[in-house]
N, CA and C of each residue as an Amber inpcrd file, in Angstrom:
protein
   747
   0.5820000  -1.0910000   0.0160000   0.4160000   0.1400000   0.1040000
   0.9280000   1.1330000  -0.1480000   0.3890000   2.1370000  -1.0610000
   1.1170000   3.6690000  -0.8390000   1.2240000   3.9930000   0.5540000
   2.1210000   4.4790000   1.1630000   2.2550000   5.7900000   2.0250000
   1.0800000   6.8660000   2.2500000   0.4900000   7.3570000   3.4700000
  -0.5070000   8.2480000   4.1120000   0.1770000   9.3500000   3.1550000
   1.3300000   9.8210000   4.1410000   2.0200000  10.4430000   3.5650000
   3.1890000  10.6510000   2.4960000   3.0750000  11.0760000   1.4750000
   4.6530000  11.2080000   0.7260000   5.3230000  12.6540000   0.0430000
   6.0610000  13.0490000   0.4300000   6.3170000  13.7640000   0.3830000
   7.9820000  13.6780000  -0.1370000   8.0410000  14.4940000  -1.6560000
   9.6240000  14.4980000  -2.4200000   9.9130000  15.6380000  -2.6510000
  11.1580000  16.1710000  -2.0300000  11.5500000  17.0210000  -2.2080000
  11.0780000  18.6790000  -2.2830000  10.7850000  18.6410000  -1.1780000
   9.3170000  19.5750000  -0.8410000  10.1200000  20.8790000  -0.3810000
   9.7640000  22.3740000  -1.0130000  10.0930000  23.5740000  -0.6720000
   9.5390000  24.4810000  -0.3740000   9.6980000  25.2760000   0.4120000
   9.3630000  26.7660000   1.1220000  10.1890000  28.0780000   1.0570000
   9.7560000  28.6140000   0.3010000  10.7840000  30.3630000   0.2560000
   9.7700000  31.3430000   0.9230000   9.9350000  32.1640000   1.5460000
   9.6840000  33.4900000   2.0290000  10.3340000  34.2530000   1.9280000
   9.3080000  35.5900000   1.3350000  10.8000000  36.5900000   0.8440000
   9.8710000  38.0210000   1.8090000  10.6770000  38.6360000   3.2070000
  10.5380000  39.2650000   3.7970000  11.4110000  40.2820000   3.7180000
  10.6820000  41.4180000   2.8150000  11.4470000  42.7680000   2.0180000
  12.1310000  42.0520000   1.3150000  13.9150000  42.2170000   1.5740000
  14.1460000  42.3340000   0.0400000  15.2760000  40.9790000   0.8900000
  14.9340000  40.1680000   2.3120000  15.5100000  38.5060000   2.5410000
  14.5910000  37.7170000   2.2250000  15.1850000  36.7310000   1.2960000
  14.5790000  35.2250000   0.4460000  15.3030000  34.3010000   2.3450000
  13.5520000  33.3890000   2.1520000  14.5940000  32.7730000   3.2980000
  13.8500000  30.7820000   2.7910000  15.2010000  30.1870000   2.8300000
  14.6450000  29.7050000   2.4110000  14.0440000  28.1540000   3.5920000
  12.5110000  28.5670000   4.0160000  12.3900000  27.5420000   5.6030000
  12.0410000  25.7900000   4.7100000  12.6460000  25.7770000   4.7860000
  12.4410000  24.7400000   3.7040000  12.9280000  24.1650000   2.4070000
  14.0600000  22.9490000   2.3800000  15.3310000  23.3340000   1.0280000
  15.5730000  21.5620000   0.8040000  14.2380000  21.5310000   0.2680000
  14.2160000  19.7810000  -0.1880000  13.8370000  18.5150000   0.8860000
  12.6190000  18.7620000   1.2470000  12.5100000  17.7450000   2.0700000
  11.6390000  16.0400000   1.4220000  12.2190000  15.2360000   1.4670000
  11.9790000  14.5050000   1.1770000  11.5880000  13.2190000   1.9770000
   9.8900000  12.4170000   2.1130000   9.7060000  11.5440000   3.3750000
   8.3520000  10.1560000   3.5220000   8.2370000   9.8760000   3.7830000
   6.6410000   9.1560000   3.5860000   7.1060000   8.3600000   5.1590000
   5.3910000   8.6670000   4.7950000   4.3710000   8.1610000   6.2000000
   3.4720000   7.2320000   6.1640000   3.6590000   6.2250000   6.8660000
   2.4380000   5.2810000   6.9730000   1.7230000   5.5200000   7.8420000
  -0.2170000   5.6540000   7.2100000  -0.9100000   5.2870000   8.1390000
  -0.9290000   4.9070000   9.5450000  -1.1030000   5.3180000  10.2270000
  -0.6600000   4.3060000  11.5050000   0.4030000   4.6030000  12.0290000
   1.4580000   5.7010000  11.9310000   2.0980000   5.9770000  12.3920000
   2.0410000   6.9050000  13.1570000   3.1010000   7.2350000  14.0620000
   2.7730000   7.7190000  15.4880000   4.3880000   9.0790000  14.8360000
   4.4210000  10.2510000  14.9740000   5.9090000  11.0370000  14.3630000
   6.2520000  11.7410000  15.3980000   6.9160000  11.8450000  15.6410000
   7.3740000  13.2570000  16.7800000   8.7790000  13.8280000  15.2230000
   8.4840000  15.5340000  15.7560000   9.3760000  16.1560000  14.3270000
  10.5550000  17.3470000  15.9020000  11.1940000  17.0120000  15.3960000
  11.9890000  17.7830000  16.4110000  13.0820000  18.6010000  15.6430000
  13.9750000  19.7010000  16.7180000  14.5210000  21.0040000  15.8390000
  14.6710000  21.8760000  16.6940000  15.6840000  22.5740000  16.3680000
  16.0530000  24.0100000  16.7380000  15.0740000  24.7110000  16.0390000
  14.9950000  26.5850000  16.8410000  13.7730000  27.1440000  15.6330000
  14.6220000  27.6330000  14.8260000  13.2820000  27.8000000  14.2130000
  14.0240000  28.1450000  12.9950000  14.2440000  26.6900000  11.6580000
  14.0960000  25.5910000  12.4000000  14.7520000  24.5320000  11.5100000
  14.1440000  24.2460000  10.4920000  13.0380000  24.9450000  10.1780000
  11.4000000  24.1160000   9.1930000  10.3540000  23.0230000   9.7280000
  10.6200000  23.2190000  11.0280000   9.8490000  22.1680000  11.3530000
   8.1980000  22.5690000  11.7320000   7.7590000  23.4550000  11.7240000
   6.9780000  24.1880000  11.8860000   5.5660000  24.7560000  10.2590000
   7.3570000  24.8390000   9.6070000   7.1620000  25.2150000   7.9100000
   5.6070000  24.0570000   7.9050000   7.0730000  22.8410000   7.5460000
   6.5270000  21.2440000   7.4440000   5.2300000  20.8630000   7.8430000
   5.1730000  21.4880000   9.3590000   3.9610000  20.5820000   9.8640000
   2.9100000  21.9480000   9.1010000   2.7010000  22.8610000   9.0100000
   1.9470000  23.8290000   8.0340000   1.2480000  23.1480000   6.6290000
   2.5660000  22.7840000   6.0260000   2.2250000  22.1820000   4.6550000
   1.7250000  20.7770000   4.5770000   1.8960000  20.0280000   5.6410000
   0.9710000  18.4430000   6.4950000  -0.1030000  19.2630000   6.6750000
  -0.6500000  19.9320000   7.1520000  -1.8770000  19.9950000   6.9340000
  -2.5530000  21.5220000   5.9090000  -2.1900000  21.5330000   5.2260000
  -2.6800000  22.2350000   3.9280000  -3.0360000  23.9000000   4.7640000
  -2.4100000  24.0780000   5.3960000  -2.2970000  25.3510000   5.6730000
  -1.6700000  26.3880000   4.7610000  -0.4450000  25.7740000   4.6240000
   0.1290000  26.6730000   3.3110000   0.5910000  25.6900000   2.2050000
   1.0240000  25.9700000   0.9480000   1.5500000  24.8170000   0.0170000
   2.9340000  25.4080000  -0.2450000   3.5280000  24.8570000  -1.1270000
   5.1830000  24.7130000  -1.3800000   5.5850000  25.4900000  -2.0210000
   5.9040000  25.7230000  -2.1170000   7.1930000  26.7020000  -3.6170000
   7.1410000  25.5180000  -4.3510000   7.8330000  24.2430000  -3.7740000
   8.2330000  22.7060000  -5.5760000   8.3110000  21.8740000  -4.8250000
   7.8460000  21.2720000  -5.3530000   8.2400000  19.4390000  -4.9180000
   6.4850000  19.3720000  -4.6070000   6.6010000  17.7570000  -4.3660000
   5.4540000  17.1500000  -4.5650000   4.6750000  16.5930000  -3.4920000
   4.1230000  16.7170000  -3.0470000   3.1170000  16.1820000  -1.5920000
   1.7480000  15.2360000  -1.8790000   1.8840000  13.8860000  -1.7490000
   0.7060000  13.2340000  -1.9880000   0.2540000  13.0180000  -0.6020000
  -0.8240000  13.1580000  -0.4450000  -1.6500000  12.7350000   1.1380000
  -3.3560000  11.7420000   1.1260000  -2.8770000  10.6730000   1.0030000
  -3.4520000   9.3090000   0.6350000  -3.3520000   9.2390000  -1.4140000
  -2.5010000   9.4210000  -1.7970000  -2.4150000   9.2660000  -2.8690000
  -2.9950000  10.1390000  -3.6410000  -3.0710000  11.6050000  -3.6270000
  -4.2630000  12.8440000  -3.7960000  -2.5580000  13.8540000  -3.8330000
  -2.8550000  14.8240000  -5.1320000  -1.7120000  15.6880000  -5.6180000
  -2.2310000  17.1470000  -4.2510000  -1.8160000  17.3010000  -3.2090000
  -2.1170000  18.2640000  -2.4370000  -1.8300000  19.2200000  -3.2180000
  -0.3930000  19.9010000  -3.5640000   0.0460000  21.2350000  -3.9790000
  -0.3790000  22.0800000  -5.1410000  -1.5360000  20.5380000  -5.5800000
  -2.1980000  21.2700000  -7.1620000  -3.5870000  21.5560000  -6.6380000
  -4.1280000  21.4780000  -4.9880000  -5.0610000  21.7930000  -4.7690000
  -5.8620000  23.5020000  -4.6790000  -6.9910000  24.3350000  -5.2420000
  -7.3930000  25.5700000  -4.9820000  -7.4790000  25.4160000  -3.9140000
  -7.6860000  26.7050000  -2.9880000  -8.6640000  26.3910000  -1.2390000
  -9.4760000  26.7060000  -0.8880000 -10.6680000  26.1540000  -1.4870000
 -11.6550000  25.6670000  -1.4790000 -11.6260000  24.0920000  -0.7570000
 -10.6370000  23.3610000  -2.1560000 -10.2860000  21.7740000  -2.2470000
  -9.3990000  21.8980000  -0.7510000  -8.6290000  22.3780000  -0.6300000
  -7.6420000  22.8480000   0.3030000  -8.2430000  22.7870000   2.0950000
  -9.3920000  23.3800000   1.9330000 -10.5270000  23.8140000   3.2570000
 -11.1940000  22.2740000   3.0990000 -11.5770000  21.5130000   2.6410000
 -11.9060000  20.1880000   2.3290000 -11.4040000  19.3500000   2.7350000
  -9.8930000  19.0170000   2.4220000  -9.4540000  18.0470000   2.9520000
  -8.9530000  18.0160000   4.7450000  -8.5550000  19.6170000   4.8860000
  -8.5770000  19.9100000   5.9960000  -9.3310000  19.5000000   7.3070000
 -10.7630000  19.4840000   6.5600000 -12.4800000  19.3020000   7.4740000
 -12.2270000  17.9950000   7.6000000 -11.8120000  17.5230000   6.7620000
 -12.5010000  15.7540000   6.5290000 -10.8030000  15.0300000   7.5000000
 -10.1030000  14.9680000   7.1240000  -8.8320000  14.1600000   6.8660000
  -7.8340000  14.7670000   8.1110000  -7.8220000  15.6990000   8.9810000
  -6.5010000  16.7500000   9.6460000  -7.6230000  17.1110000  10.5240000
  -7.1600000  16.8870000  12.2600000  -7.3960000  17.4310000  13.3470000
  -6.4840000  18.3650000  13.7490000  -6.4880000  19.5920000  14.1040000
  -5.4150000  20.0850000  14.7570000  -5.5270000  20.1060000  16.2160000
  -4.1770000  19.9690000  16.5770000  -4.1660000  20.6590000  17.9260000
  -3.1030000  21.8080000  18.5700000  -3.1830000  22.6700000  19.4670000
  -1.6570000  23.9020000  19.1350000  -1.8130000  23.0310000  20.8940000
  -0.7800000  23.8790000  21.2010000  -0.1150000  24.7130000  22.3030000
  -0.7850000  25.2460000  23.3610000  -1.8120000  26.1880000  22.7800000
  -2.5840000  27.6280000  23.9000000  -3.9520000  27.0360000  23.5170000
  -4.4550000  26.0830000  23.2870000  -5.4040000  24.9520000  23.2460000
  -6.5310000  25.5480000  21.9330000  -6.2320000  27.5670000  21.9860000
  -6.7870000  28.4640000  21.6450000  -8.9160000  27.6440000  21.0790000
  -9.5950000  27.3300000  22.1360000 -10.9200000  27.3030000  22.9220000
 -11.7510000  28.9880000  22.7300000 -12.7860000  28.9760000  22.2010000
 -13.2280000  30.0020000  22.5680000 -14.3190000  30.1690000  24.2280000
 -14.0390000  31.5950000  24.6670000 -14.3140000  31.8810000  26.3130000
 -15.8640000  31.2950000  26.5540000 -16.2720000  31.9540000  25.1330000
 -18.0590000  32.0860000  25.7080000 -18.3960000  31.0580000  25.0620000
 -17.9800000  29.8310000  24.9240000 -18.7910000  28.6330000  24.5380000
 -17.6870000  27.6030000  25.7360000 -19.2800000  26.7680000  25.8790000
 -18.6290000  25.4090000  26.4130000 -18.0530000  24.6450000  25.8450000
 -17.4660000  23.5270000  27.3030000 -16.9300000  22.7290000  25.8270000
 -17.4420000  22.2820000  25.0290000 -18.7500000  21.3860000  25.2890000
 -18.9920000  21.2900000  24.5380000 -19.5830000  21.6350000  22.6820000
 -19.9340000  22.7640000  22.9270000 -19.8830000  24.4050000  21.7560000
 -18.9530000  24.1240000  21.2520000 -17.2360000  24.0390000  22.0390000
 -15.7550000  24.1840000  21.1830000 -15.9380000  23.2340000  20.6080000
 -16.5210000  21.8890000  20.9320000 -15.6480000  20.3770000  20.1350000
 -16.5380000  20.4710000  19.1970000 -17.6980000  21.2060000  19.1320000
 -19.1190000  21.0370000  17.5740000 -18.5240000  22.0260000  17.1770000
 -17.7250000  23.2640000  17.0400000 -17.5140000  23.9620000  16.2400000
 -16.8270000  23.5920000  14.3810000 -16.1320000  22.5000000  15.2190000
 -15.4380000  22.3580000  12.4810000 -16.9690000  21.9950000  12.4410000
 -18.1220000  21.3210000  13.3940000 -19.1630000  20.4860000  12.5250000
 -20.0070000  22.0860000  11.1730000 -19.5410000  23.1900000  12.0930000
 -19.9200000  24.1440000  11.6690000 -19.1620000  24.5890000  10.0060000
 -18.4750000  23.8180000   9.9340000 -17.6560000  24.8740000   8.6370000
 -18.4020000  23.2680000   7.8450000 -19.1230000  22.1190000   7.7270000
 -19.6250000  21.3380000   6.8960000 -20.6250000  21.3730000   5.9120000
 -20.5540000  21.1650000   4.5740000 -21.8160000  21.8270000   4.0410000
 -22.6320000  20.8430000   3.8200000 -22.8920000  19.9170000   5.1410000
 -24.0530000  19.0220000   5.4980000 -24.4240000  19.1880000   6.8040000
 -25.6870000  19.8460000   7.2930000 -25.8980000  19.5280000   8.7290000
 -25.5730000  18.4460000   8.6960000 -25.4180000  18.4890000  10.5590000
 -25.1140000  17.3510000  11.0590000 -25.8350000  16.6460000  12.4130000
 -27.0830000  16.1820000  11.9840000 -28.1430000  16.4740000  13.2180000
 -27.9060000  16.0850000  14.6540000 -26.5520000  14.6150000  15.2530000
 -26.0050000  13.8740000  16.2140000 -24.9170000  15.2730000  16.3540000
 -24.8730000  16.3230000  15.8670000 -24.0130000  16.7370000  16.7020000
 -23.1670000  17.1530000  18.3460000 -24.4320000  17.1690000  18.7450000
 -24.1700000  16.5660000  20.1990000 -24.0960000  15.2520000  21.1130000
 -24.4310000  14.4340000  20.2700000 -23.7110000  12.8170000  20.3380000
 -22.1830000  12.7930000  20.2120000 -21.8050000  13.4900000  19.0380000
 -20.2470000  13.0650000  18.4190000 -19.4450000  14.0180000  18.8680000
 -20.1020000  14.9330000  19.7330000 -18.8050000  15.9780000  20.9390000
 -18.8620000  15.1950000  22.2840000 -20.0250000  14.9390000  22.4050000
 -20.1430000  14.1090000  23.9440000 -18.9080000  12.9350000  23.7800000
 -19.0610000  12.1610000  22.6580000 -18.4100000  10.6620000  22.4800000
 -17.0600000  11.7530000  22.3950000 -16.8880000  12.4990000  21.0120000
 -15.5600000  12.8400000  21.6050000 -14.3000000  13.1470000  22.6500000
 -15.6110000  14.2210000  23.5970000 -15.0700000  14.3560000  25.2190000
 -14.5760000  12.9700000  25.9010000 -15.6670000  11.5540000  25.8960000
 -15.7560000  11.1680000  26.7070000 -14.0310000   9.8860000  26.0310000
 -13.8400000  10.1860000  24.9740000 -12.4290000   9.4310000  24.4890000
 -11.3320000  10.4250000  25.0800000 -11.4760000  11.3790000  25.4960000
 -10.5250000  12.2360000  26.1750000 -10.5650000  12.1710000  28.0710000
 -11.3270000  11.4070000  28.5590000 -11.6950000  11.7390000  29.5420000
 -12.5570000  12.5440000  30.2180000 -13.2010000  13.2700000  29.5820000
 -14.1450000  14.6480000  29.8500000 -16.0560000  14.1360000  30.0570000
 -15.4770000  12.7830000  30.1860000 -17.6780000  12.7570000  29.9030000
 -17.8190000  13.6090000  31.6570000 -19.1110000  14.1910000  31.3390000
 -19.7900000  15.6300000  32.1000000 -19.1070000  16.5470000  32.2150000
 -18.4730000  16.5890000  31.6870000 -18.0700000  18.4180000  32.0540000
 -18.3740000  19.0130000  30.6780000 -18.9050000  18.8510000  29.5740000
 -19.7460000  19.4720000  28.4320000 -20.2440000  20.5400000  28.6700000
 -20.5380000  20.5340000  29.6250000 -21.6770000  22.3300000  30.3080000
 -20.3580000  23.4170000  30.4720000 -19.3030000  22.7580000  31.2440000
 -18.2140000  23.5090000  31.7240000 -17.3520000  24.3790000  30.4840000
 -17.2040000  26.0970000  30.9220000 -16.7150000  26.7670000  29.9610000
 -14.9370000  27.2880000  30.5830000 -14.0120000  27.0700000  29.4400000
 -12.5510000  27.5530000  29.5200000 -12.2010000  27.2760000  30.6150000
 -12.7090000  28.8450000  31.5380000 -12.4640000  29.1880000  32.6610000
 -12.6330000  28.2780000  33.7780000 -13.5800000  27.3670000  33.8160000
 -13.7890000  26.3670000  34.2850000 -13.1620000  25.0200000  34.6880000
 -11.8780000  25.6840000  33.7920000 -11.5440000  24.2990000  33.4090000
  -9.6370000  24.1310000  33.6080000  -9.0740000  23.0770000  33.6590000
  -7.8110000  23.7690000  33.9100000  -7.0470000  23.5880000  33.0410000
  -5.9430000  23.7000000  32.8320000  -4.9600000  23.9130000  31.1850000
  -5.3420000  22.2000000  30.2360000  -4.4390000  20.9360000  31.8160000
  -4.3780000  20.0290000  31.0560000  -6.6000000  19.0120000  30.4330000
  -7.0030000  20.2150000  31.2500000  -8.9140000  19.8480000  30.4190000
  -8.9550000  20.6240000  29.3130000  -8.5040000  21.7410000  29.1510000
  -8.3740000  22.5020000  28.3590000  -8.0600000  21.5200000  26.9740000
  -6.8950000  21.4100000  27.2460000  -5.8920000  20.8950000  26.1440000
  -6.6890000  19.5030000  25.6030000  -7.6170000  18.7770000  26.3660000
  -7.9480000  17.4830000  25.6000000  -9.1170000  18.0660000  25.8920000
 -10.2100000  18.9140000  25.6670000 -11.4830000  19.3900000  24.8230000
 -10.5550000  19.6760000  23.3250000  -9.2020000  20.3040000  23.5250000
  -9.0490000  20.7680000  22.0030000  -9.0650000  19.8580000  21.5360000
  -8.5460000  18.8280000  21.9300000  -7.9110000  17.2540000  21.6490000
  -9.1400000  17.0100000  20.9300000 -10.4360000  17.1330000  22.0790000
 -11.8240000  16.1860000  20.7530000 -12.8170000  16.8410000  19.8010000
 -12.2920000  18.5090000  19.8900000 -12.6750000  19.4580000  19.5360000
 -12.1890000  18.6670000  17.5120000 -10.4890000  18.2590000  18.0460000
 -10.0630000  17.8840000  17.0160000 -10.2500000  16.3540000  15.6720000
 -11.0780000  15.8750000  16.9320000 -11.9130000  13.9280000  16.7660000
 -12.7130000  13.9160000  16.1410000 -13.4000000  15.5070000  15.9820000
 -15.5530000  15.8090000  15.8940000 -15.0260000  15.1660000  14.3500000
 -14.3720000  15.2170000  13.5260000 -14.2540000  14.6060000  12.5130000
 -13.8860000  13.4070000  11.9680000 -13.6640000  12.6390000  13.2120000
 -12.7970000  11.4380000  12.8240000 -12.0630000  11.4920000  11.4800000
 -10.6680000  12.1260000  11.8540000  -9.8420000  12.6020000  11.4500000
  -8.5650000  11.5020000  10.7090000  -8.0280000  11.7090000   9.9440000
  -6.8500000  10.1700000   9.3820000  -5.8380000  10.9960000  10.6460000
  -5.4650000  12.1060000  10.5700000  -4.6950000  12.7450000  10.9290000
  -4.0940000  13.2430000  12.2930000  -3.6220000  13.6360000  13.4140000
  -3.8660000  14.2740000  14.4640000  -2.6310000  15.1180000  13.8810000
  -2.6040000  16.5380000  13.8800000  -1.5140000  17.1220000  13.6150000
  -1.5270000  18.1560000  15.0460000  -0.3160000  18.0640000  15.7770000
  -0.0020000  19.0300000  16.6780000   0.9800000  19.2870000  17.2220000
   0.9500000  20.9570000  17.9020000   2.5380000  21.4920000  18.1340000
   2.1340000  22.2640000  19.1290000   3.4170000  21.4420000  19.1720000
   3.9760000  21.4320000  21.0730000   2.6290000  21.3840000  21.8460000
   1.9770000  19.9810000  21.7310000   1.2400000  20.1380000  22.5250000
   1.2210000  20.4510000  23.9170000   1.8380000  20.3140000  24.1390000
   2.4100000  19.7660000  26.1200000   3.1710000  21.3550000  26.4690000
   3.6060000  22.1420000  25.8950000   4.5490000  23.1580000  25.7310000
   3.5700000  23.9140000  26.6820000   2.4180000  24.1270000  27.2010000
   1.7720000  25.0250000  27.9830000   1.8240000  24.4050000  29.5770000
   1.8180000  23.1980000  29.1840000   1.4000000  22.1810000  30.9340000
   2.9570000  21.3710000  31.3600000   2.0460000  21.2030000  32.6760000
   3.1310000  20.9100000  34.0390000   3.7810000  19.6690000  33.5550000
   5.0370000  18.4140000  33.9300000   4.8500000  17.4330000  33.9410000
   4.4540000  16.3520000  33.5750000   2.9020000  15.9630000  34.5240000
   2.6610000  15.3910000  35.0910000   1.1890000  15.6870000  33.7950000
   0.8590000  17.0860000  33.9480000  -0.2370000  16.5660000  32.7230000
   0.5050000  16.3860000  31.4190000   1.3870000  16.6650000  30.9510000
   2.0580000  16.0940000  29.6940000   1.5110000  14.8970000  29.5200000
   2.6470000  14.2840000  30.6760000   2.1530000  12.7170000  30.7700000
   0.5760000  12.2110000  30.7910000  -0.0320000  12.9490000  31.1700000
  -1.6180000  12.7250000  30.0320000  -1.8310000  12.7840000  29.6700000
  -1.5330000  14.6060000  29.0080000  -2.0710000  14.1830000  27.1990000
  -1.8420000  13.3490000  26.9620000   0.0660000  12.8450000  26.6190000
   1.0130000  11.9770000  25.4560000   0.1100000  10.4670000  25.9420000
  -0.2890000  10.1370000  26.9560000  -1.2430000   8.9520000  27.0230000
  -1.9850000   8.7810000  25.6470000  -3.1610000  10.1880000  26.1660000
  -4.0880000  10.7560000  25.4410000  -4.2940000   9.8190000  23.6770000
  -2.5170000  10.5550000  23.1940000  -2.4570000  10.2660000  22.0130000
  -2.0740000   9.0210000  21.7500000  -1.2640000   8.4960000  22.2250000
  -0.9910000   7.2210000  22.0630000  -2.0820000   6.1330000  22.5480000
  -3.6020000   6.4800000  23.4610000  -3.8850000   5.7750000  22.9880000
  -5.2940000   5.7300000  21.6030000  -5.9470000   6.8670000  21.5580000
  -5.9960000   7.4120000  20.0910000  -4.6650000   6.7500000  19.1380000
  -3.5850000   6.6300000  18.6000000  -2.9740000   6.2580000  17.7870000
  -3.5570000   4.6800000  18.1690000  -2.8780000   3.5400000  19.3380000
  -3.1180000   2.7000000  19.5280000  -4.8020000   2.1810000  18.8490000
  -5.2880000   2.4980000  19.8940000  -6.7970000   1.5760000  19.4070000
  -8.0070000   1.7560000  18.3270000  -7.7170000   3.4000000  17.6180000
  -8.6030000   4.0420000  17.0620000  -7.2810000   4.0770000  15.4150000
  -6.5800000   3.8160000  15.5600000  -6.0130000   3.6770000  13.9960000
  -5.4390000   5.2530000  13.9610000  -5.4540000   6.3700000  14.2910000
  -5.0700000   7.7220000  14.0030000  -3.6800000   7.9890000  13.7970000
  -3.5310000   8.4770000  12.8050000  -1.8300000   9.2130000  11.8720000
  -1.6450000  10.5080000  13.1860000  -0.6550000  10.4270000  13.9660000
  -0.4880000  11.3100000  14.8990000   1.4480000  11.6580000  14.5130000
   0.6940000  12.7960000  14.1450000   2.4380000  14.0420000  14.0970000
   2.8000000  14.6810000  14.8220000   3.1120000  15.2100000  15.8510000
   3.3550000  16.2540000  17.2400000   5.3620000  15.9480000  16.5950000
   4.5840000  17.9910000  16.3430000   5.6480000  19.0900000  16.9070000
   6.6200000  19.1430000  18.7590000   7.3520000  18.9410000  18.7590000
   7.9970000  19.4100000  20.2770000   9.4510000  19.2440000  20.2020000
  10.3440000  20.2190000  21.2640000  11.2590000  20.4540000  22.0930000
  11.9490000  19.3120000  22.6150000  10.5970000  18.6940000  22.9610000
  10.9780000  17.6820000  24.3250000  11.2930000  16.6330000  24.2910000
  12.3260000  15.9520000  24.8200000  12.7020000  14.5320000  24.2540000
  11.8410000  13.9500000  24.8720000  11.5650000  13.8790000  26.2080000
  10.3500000  12.9020000  27.1090000   9.3660000  13.2340000  26.6370000
   8.7480000  14.1740000  25.2020000   7.5090000  14.2810000  24.1540000
   7.4560000  12.7450000  23.7450000   8.8040000  13.7000000  22.9400000
   9.4350000  12.6930000  21.6540000   9.1910000  11.3190000  21.9260000
   9.6650000  10.8990000  22.9810000  10.2290000   9.8320000  23.0640000
   8.8760000   8.5920000  23.3250000   8.2580000   9.6040000  23.2030000
   6.3360000   8.5140000  23.3520000   5.8320000   8.1370000  21.3020000
   6.6940000   8.7180000  21.2930000   6.1730000   8.6920000  19.8080000
   6.8470000   7.0280000  18.9000000   6.8400000   6.6440000  17.3050000
   7.3890000   5.2580000  17.3480000   8.4060000   6.0010000  16.5710000
   9.0710000   7.3300000  15.8130000   9.5840000   7.5990000  15.1480000
   9.9550000   9.3410000  15.5830000  11.1260000   9.4330000  15.4530000
  11.4140000  10.7870000  15.3430000  12.1080000  11.1220000  14.5470000
  11.8220000  12.4740000  13.4370000  12.3810000  13.6160000  13.0920000
  13.1070000  14.5210000  13.3380000  14.3760000  14.5860000  13.3400000
  15.2690000  16.0860000  13.1900000  15.4390000  17.0460000  11.9410000
  15.2530000  17.9290000  12.3480000  15.3980000  19.3020000  11.5120000
  16.3470000  20.7380000  11.5720000  16.8100000  20.4770000  10.8740000
  18.0540000  21.5940000  10.5450000  17.9430000  22.6140000   9.4370000
  18.0180000  23.9640000   9.4290000  18.3210000  24.2960000   8.5360000
  17.9480000  23.9700000   6.9650000  16.8350000  23.6500000   6.8080000
  15.1500000  23.2960000   6.1380000  14.8000000  22.1040000   5.8450000
  15.7530000  21.0940000   6.6320000  16.1730000  20.4080000   6.3110000
  16.4300000  19.0160000   6.9810000  15.8910000  17.8970000   6.7020000
  15.5050000  16.2570000   7.7160000  16.8200000  15.7080000   8.1130000
  17.6500000  16.1320000   9.0810000  18.6590000  15.5550000   8.7220000
  19.0530000  14.4890000  10.0340000  17.8610000  13.5030000   9.9260000
  17.9250000  12.4310000  11.6010000  16.4750000  11.9510000  11.0020000
  16.2100000  10.2160000  11.3130000  15.0830000   9.8530000  11.4410000
  15.5500000   8.6000000  11.6240000  14.9930000   7.8260000  13.1040000
  15.1350000   7.3800000  13.2470000  13.7490000   6.5170000  14.6890000
  13.4020000   5.3820000  14.2790000  12.8340000   4.7880000  15.1540000
  13.2450000   4.6380000  17.0930000  12.1650000   4.6560000  17.3780000
  11.9460000   4.7350000  19.0460000  12.1840000   3.7700000  19.5060000
  12.7300000   3.6240000  20.3770000  12.8080000   1.7350000  20.6060000
  11.6150000   2.1370000  22.1770000  10.9510000   1.7500000  22.3820000
  10.0230000   2.0330000  23.9240000  10.5780000   0.7450000  24.7980000
  11.1710000   0.0180000  24.5680000  11.5910000  -1.1370000  24.8480000
  12.3270000   0.0690000  26.1910000  13.7830000   1.1360000  26.4370000
  14.2760000   1.7510000  26.5420000  13.3350000   2.6600000  27.1900000
  12.5720000   2.8980000  27.0600000  12.1910000   4.0420000  27.4480000
  11.0080000   4.2470000  28.7030000  11.2650000   4.6330000  29.4610000
   9.8080000   4.5010000  30.9130000   9.2340000   5.4870000  30.8940000
   7.5710000   5.6150000  30.8090000   6.9200000   5.7900000  30.8710000
   6.1880000   6.1350000  32.1240000   4.8290000   7.3370000  31.9500000
   4.3490000   7.2230000  33.0920000   2.7010000   6.7020000  32.6640000
   2.2500000   5.9070000  34.1110000   0.3800000   5.6650000  33.4240000
  -0.7900000   5.7400000  33.5640000  -0.8230000   7.2890000  33.5120000
  -2.1990000   8.0210000  34.4510000  -3.1650000   6.9400000  34.0140000
  -4.3530000   7.5810000  34.5900000  -5.7700000   6.5780000  34.8310000
  -6.4770000   6.5200000  32.9120000  -6.6620000   5.5500000  32.7330000
  -7.0120000   5.3820000  31.2180000  -8.2400000   6.0630000  30.8150000
  -7.9660000   6.8690000  29.3240000  -9.3020000   7.9630000  28.8130000
 -10.3090000   7.5770000  27.9530000  -9.8420000   6.2220000  27.9420000
 -10.8120000   5.2870000  26.6140000 -11.6970000   4.3210000  27.4790000
 -12.6620000   4.6610000  27.3510000 -14.2780000   3.8600000  27.4690000
 -14.2800000   2.7630000  26.5930000 -14.7520000   1.7280000  27.1060000
 -14.9130000   0.1400000  25.8090000 -15.8750000   0.8230000  25.0570000
 -16.9730000   1.3800000  25.5010000 -18.1900000   1.7670000  25.1130000
 -17.8950000   2.5770000  23.8140000 -16.7120000   3.4870000  23.8690000
 -16.7050000   4.9920000  23.0810000 -14.7330000   3.9250000  22.3140000
 -14.5830000   2.9390000  22.9350000 -13.2450000   2.3190000  21.4660000
 -14.3750000   1.4900000  20.5420000 -15.7790000   1.1860000  20.8680000
 -16.3840000   0.5970000  20.0060000 -16.6320000   1.1930000  18.8060000
 -17.1700000   2.2600000  19.1830000 -17.7380000   2.7120000  17.9790000
 -16.8770000   3.4240000  16.9160000
């Protein structure tokens, strides 16, 4: 089977005044369906640019990006938006929740961008919240939730359209170590039990060690690509967040 993501000689150049910045200088990589991948590198290495291109938030300057065998670089703005809505869920460091909306309403928000009505939106949102361990918190507002709980709501929101891929940009950057471990446990369970491909950007070796593969960026290029030996990684084990009923869905 072809890889879920197939990137060939991808480049991205920005013009900042009279200065040309080569954010990506020719990246080639394949990512299989069901992978759990961490992307690391210093600031300015190109990892966030790469993530934006994978998430169809930007277009490459040159090169090819096949997502599920579809040539993404040739799609127009509306087609890119459709791909983002159907195939990709996003999780950010600062949660990006709307403070005047409840947890349930925040999770349902991506459904409003679909072309068709979703009559069971509340039920879908409740299921997504249960998947991240927040059953019973549907009516809480972000200010009534801890940072870790807010990030769980953000993950549930990313899951509402049943994406193939979760893209997470420094998802534990605003959290303490214990809460970070709990969030990483959620990603692991979603990858293992739901088959979701997880790709995260992180500066943390501890966070990256939860992945199955780590890719290192520097100066717009991939400089390392190695599997993770979980036999050598000590993981914390927070309480399970997936209920048997939810996993069966």
